N, C-alpha and C positions, 0 to 999 in steps of 0.2 A: 607554486609547486608544479613540477613537470607533469603534463597531462597524462603521459604514458605511465608514469609512476602512480598517479592517482587512479587510473583505470585498472592497473594491475592490482593495487591494494584493494579495490572494491569488487573485483571479479569474484572472489570466493564468496562473499556475502550475497551478491546478486545471484550467483548460481544456486546457492543454498535456498534463497528465497523463491526463485522460480520453481525449483524442485518441490518445495513445500507447497506452493500454490497449486501446481499441476497435480500433485498427488492428492491433495485435499479435494480439489474440484472433481477428480475422477471418482473418488470414493463417494462424494456427495451426489454425483450424477447416477451412480449405481443404486443408491438408496432412494432418491427422490429427485424431482426437478427443483433443486434449490439453487439459487434464491428465486423467489417468486415476485420480488419487487426490486426497485433500484437500490444500489449500494452506495453509500457515501464514504469516500476515502479522504480523511482529513490529513493534510500535509502541514505540520507545524513549522515549516521553513519557508523562506521567501521564494517567490516564483522565479524560475529561470536557473535555479541552483542545481547541483548534482542530484540531490534527493528528489527534487521536483521532476527532473527528467526521468529518473528511475520510476518514480510513482506514476507518472503518466503512461509510461511504457507498460507497467504492470496493470494499470487500470484498463488500458486498451485490450490487452491480452485476455484479462478476466472477463471483460464485456463480451468479447467474441466467444469465449468458451461457455459462459453461463447464459448467453442470450438475454442478458439484462444490462442496462447501463450502469457503469461504475463512475460516479461523478466525483472528480477531485475538487477539493475545497482547501485552498491555501489559507491558513490561519497562523501567521508568524507572530512572534512576540514573547517576551518574558522567558526567554530561554526554553522555548517549546511548551511552556506551561499552559498557555491559552489553548493551543490545539489539543493537547492531551486532556485538558479539562472538558473540552467539548465531547471527546470520545468517552471519557469516564462517565459523564452525565447524560449520555444519549438515552432517550426514552426506550423502555423495554419494547422489543419487537421491531425497532428501527435498526436496519442493518448499517452499522457504522464501524469503520476500521480506521487505522492510522498507519502511515508509513513514517518511520523515523530512522535516525542514524546514530550509531555509536561507533564502535570499531568495525561494525558491519551494518548492513541495511536490514531492517526487520519489518515484517508486516504484523501488526497487532490487531486483534479483533476484540 
């Protein structure tokens, strides 16, 4: 696939995602200093792919804004089921989210 075509197709989803992340973090900062501990971002895709690059970019930006580390954890396999299961079964109180891809890139908490 042409790289420019891929980038153009993904720009809408990435822009929406960054807008959502920034809006949410601004509202959270106004209410309290959240998060108060590190955040785990599970990536259910292989390292080095497009979703991995976007996930690392988002994690770096959120780390700077929140003042807490956002640690990316690649858990590929079974058509993203392994990574999504980790997020779904995260212990209560542990800050875990996932970055995944459909027709757009989404951040799920």
